[in-house]
N, C-alpha and C positions, 0 to 999 in steps of 0.2 A: 504494500500500500504506500502511496506517495502522499506525504503531508503537504497541504497547500501552503502558499506563502502567507505572510501575515495579513490579517484582515485590515480593511481600511477605515471603516466607521469608528467613531469614538464609542466608548461604552455608554455614555450618556445618550447618544443618538440611538443606540441599540435598545436602551430602556424605553425611549419614546416610541420606537417602532413596535416593541412588544405591546405597549399599551394600545397602539393604533390597531392591532389585530382585533381587539375587542370592540372597537368603534370605527366602522368603515367611513364615517363622516369626519373623523378627526383630522385636523390640519397637521400636515407633516412638517418636521423640522429640517432645516439645512438642505433644502432643495430635493429631498427624497420624494420619490413618486411610487405609487402603486403601479405595478407592471401590468399593462393590458395587452391583449392580442394586438398584433401577431407575434409579439416578442416570445410568448410561450406557446406558439401554435403547435409545436411538436409534442407538447406534454400530453399525457393520457387524457382521454375524454372525461374521465371522472375528476380531472383537475379543475373543471369548471370553466366558465366564460369570464376571462379577465384575471384580476390579480389574486383572487382568493381561491384556494383549493376548495371545491364545493363541499360545504359541511356535510359530513355523513350523519344523517339523522339517527342512525342506529348506534354508531360508535361515538359520535360527538367530535370526530376529528375536524380540525380547522387550521389552516395555515395561510399566510400571505407572503408574497414576494414583493420586495421593494428594490428600487434601483436608483442610483445617482451616478451619472457618467458611466464608467465601466464597472463600478462596484455594485454588488447585489447582496441582498440580505433575505434569507428565508427565515421567517419568524413563525413559531408555532404557538397557538393559543393554548391556554391551560385551564386549570380548575379554579375558576373564581367562585362559582356557586353550583354548577351543574352536578347533579347526583351521579350521572354517568361518568363524569370525569373523575370524581372521587372514587367511584367503583373501579375504574381503570387503575387508579393509583394503588388501591388495595390489592387488586388481583395481580398486577405486575409486581407489586412489592413482595409478594410471596412466591414469585417465580412462574406464574401462569402466563400463557400466551394471550396477548390482547391485540385487538384490531388496530387501535390507534398507533401502536408502536410499529406494526407492520406497514401501515400507511405512511408513517413518517419516513421510514427508511426508503420506501419506494419513491415518494415525492422528492426527497433529498437527492437520491441518485439521478433522477431525471433533471433536477435543477443543476446538479454538478456537471452533467453532460452539456447542458446549455451554457452555463456561466463559467465553468472551469474553475481556475484558481482565483477568480474575482469574487467568489461566493463566501459569505459568512453566515453562520447559523446562530440563532438566538431563540430564546423561549422563556416563558414564565411558568412556574409551578409544574403542572404536568407537562406543559410545553417545554420546560427546561429539561425534563427527562427525555422527551422526544428529541430535542436538539442534541442531547448527549449521545443517544443511540445513533442518531443520524451522523454525528461526528465520528463515531466508531466505524460506521459503515462506509464513510466517504473520505475520511482523513481531513475533513474541513474543520478549521478552528471554530469553537463555539464560545459564546458568552451568555451565561444563563442567570436567571434571577429567581431566588427562592425555589430552587429546582427540586423535583422529585428524584429520589435515588433510583438507580437501575439495577435490577437483580442480575446476578452472574449468569443465570440461565438465559436471560434475555440476550445478553451479549453472545453467549454460545450459539444461540439459534441463528445468528447471522455470521457465524464462523470467526468470532473475535474472542481472543483470550482475555477474560475480564481483568486479570492481574496486570498483564502487559498494558492494557488500555488505561487502567487506573494510574500506572506509572507515567504514561504519556500525558494523561489528563492533569495529573498533579504537577507535572513539570511545565504546564502552561498551555497545553492544547485545548483545555477547557478552563475558563475562569468563571467562578460561581460567586455571585453577590447574594448575601443572605442578611435579611433584616434581623437584628438581634431579638430573640423571643417570639418570632413568628410561628404560626401553628404547625405548618408542615415540617419544618426543621425540628421542632420540639417533638412531634410524634415520631419522626424517623430516629431520633436519638433515644427514645424510650422503648419503642416496640422492636421486635426482632425482624425488622425490614431494613433494606439497604439505605445507607446515607448517600448523599450526593457526592460525586467525585469532582476533582478539579482543584485548581488553585483558589482557595476560598478567601473572600474578602468580606468581613463582617461590617455591616453598616448600621448606624444608630437608628433606633426607632423614633418616629416623630412623637413628641410629647402627647400624652393622653390617648394614645391609640392602643387598643387591646391586641392580643396575639392573633385573632382572626383578621382584624383590620390591617395588621402589619403585613399580612400575607399578600395583600392586594398591590397592584403595580403603582398606585398613587403613593402609598406609603414608601414603597421601594425608591421611587424617584425623589421624594422629599429627603429621604435619608441619603441618597446618592448626592444630592445637591450640597449637603453639609460636608460630605467627604470630598467632593470635587473642589469646593471652595478652599478647603484646607490644603488640598494637594496643589492647587494652582498657586497659592501663596508660597508654598515650599518650592515649587518649580521656579518661580520668579527669583527666589533667594539663591537657588542653585544654578539657575539658567540652563536647565536640562529637562527633557521630557521624562515623564513618569510612566511606568508600565500600568499603573492603575487607571489612567485616564484614556488610554488608547491601546487597543489590542495590537497595534502595529509595533509595540515595544513589549515583548515578552520572551520568555526563555525558549526560543525556538529550537535551538540546537539540542537541548535535552529532549524535546518532543520528537525531533527527527530521529534520535537514537532509538526511540521506541516505535518506529514507523511500522514494523512488521508486527501486526497485532493478532495474527493467526495463532491458534493454540499450538504449542510446541510438542505436546504429547496428546495421546488419546486419553480423554478423561473418562471413558467408559460410559455406561448408561446412567442417565440422571435418576436420582432417587426422589 
């Protein structure tokens, strides 16, 4: 597997695009646009007409492709309130096969064919888990927000060694922003289900917001604003870019060392 070059959008832009997946009428930042036909004309018919992969009424899968110049972002929607999404979180969390994760891999592979090394993956909540698996399947860097953890069996179903991928993700292939005390991260730390992988960045919770409210993208972006303001102050002092403000600065070489994510040995039948 070949790891793509460093993604181009800033992490704050990616957070905005994640939020825009939930609101098709949202005004986009920094000249980003939802991609319309015929740009995605070769994608499967179930990709829908226009920028959004047609929501699957049964599984709840939804994703949107954004583009600015040559850069493209595939953003996956997650579990804000839909029962189906939380059911997917629970089923996948114990290692069961789920439709949304299959759909995410398929759609990401199609987008990778079209956009190549200009593609970046992102997602929030369940969408963060979908982006993580899509990253494992395509080698495309991902920046995720309050992400769901991905079970080892889910990685194995697409032919990826979960431990090799975790090493690559933790080295910078995946960056995970987590609001302190948000509900999904807390549940994943208590129950015997997988925690999210990747280089973790804890961000402060907005004052007066409970753990469920902290899970939503609005709280995530407010927390990110506090972090980014502090980082920008430090950048001006040091006169150098920081890896926390733009995924174009991250530990790529360590990620490249983990590029072959296929299982090294036969793991035998799953129990």
